[in-house]
N, C-alpha and C positions, 0 to 999 in steps of 0.2 A: 454560472456556478455560484454557490453560496459561500461566502467567506466563513461562515459558522461551521458548515459541513467540512470545508477543506481544513480548517483549523483542527477540527475534531479528528479528522483522518491523520493529520500530520503528528498530532499529540499521541494518538493511539499507536501509530507505527513507531514513533520514537520510544515510547514506553515499552512496547514489546521487544524492540531492539535492545533496550537497556536490560530488561529482564533476561533475554537470551545471552547477552554479553556476560552477565554475572554468572550464568550457568556455564558458559564456555570457559571462563576463567577458573572456575571451581573444578573444571575437568569432569563435568557431569553430562550424561546423555539428555537428549530432549525428553521432556515429560508432558503430562496431561495439561499442566498449566500453560505451556507454550501453545498447545492446540486451542485452548480456550482463548488466549490472547490473540492468536491468528484468527479465530472465528469471529471475535468481536471486530477485529480490523476488517474482515471480509464483509461483515454485515454493513459496516460503514461505507466501504467502498461500493457495495452493491447499491446503497442509497445514492451515492454520488453518481453512479452511472445512470440510475433512473432519472435523477434530477438533471443531469447533463443532457440526456436525450430529450426529455420533456422541453427543456429550454431551447434546444436546437430546433425542435419541431415548432416551437412558438414564434420562430422568426428571428430570435436573437442568436448570438454565438460569435465565435472568432471568425477571422477572415480565412484561416486555414483549417477548414472543418475536418478534412481527412486526417490531418495530424492530430487534432483534438480527439477524434473518435478512436484513432490508434492508441493514443495514451489512455483514454478511458478503458478500453478493452484490456490493454496490457496491465494496468494497475489491478484489475480484477483478477488477473491470472497469476500474478506473482506470488501472493501468500499461499495458495494451495500448492503451487510448485515447490515453494521453499519448505512447506510442511511435509510433502512427500519425501523430498530430499533429505530433510532433517530426520525423518523417521527411518530412512534406510541407513543413514550413517549413525551408528550407535556409539560414537566417541565424542570427544568435545567439539569435533567439527560439525556435528549436526546442529547444535545450537549456533555455531558460527555461520552457518548457511542462513539461519533465521535472521540473524543480525543483518546480513547483507540484503536479504529479501525485504526486510522492513525499512531499511535505509533507502533502498531503491524505490520503495513505494512512497516514502515521504518526499523524496526528490521528484518523483514523477507527479505527485500531487501539487507541489510547488509550481512545476512546469505547466501543469494543466490550468492553474490559476493565472500564470502569466500569459498563456495562450488566450484564455477567455478575456483577459484585460487588454490584450493587444500589445503587451510588452514584448519588445525584442530582446532576446536573452541569451 
């Protein structure tokens, strides 16, 4: 894993979560801006998946490869799932779902970095 990419993913996820939280607190439904934020996050996560698999195939990687791969794939699936659910829920709870999805993505990215570094956590 690269620390720069992991940091970019975490920052993007937290910014998207903050944006969605403001929208939820204002009692507004999810909008196009949320989809754009989730799209940017998804592109960064896709880059993380590519880098992770390339580095795994290069002989490096954590001891628990299966867990690492599971986290990689799960982080890629959470933003689209949150976007779909957020679009279906046309109340303040749509953006609240985005907040949870983005926070989960940030936490999972931290965990991916810990797994790569071999940190027990």
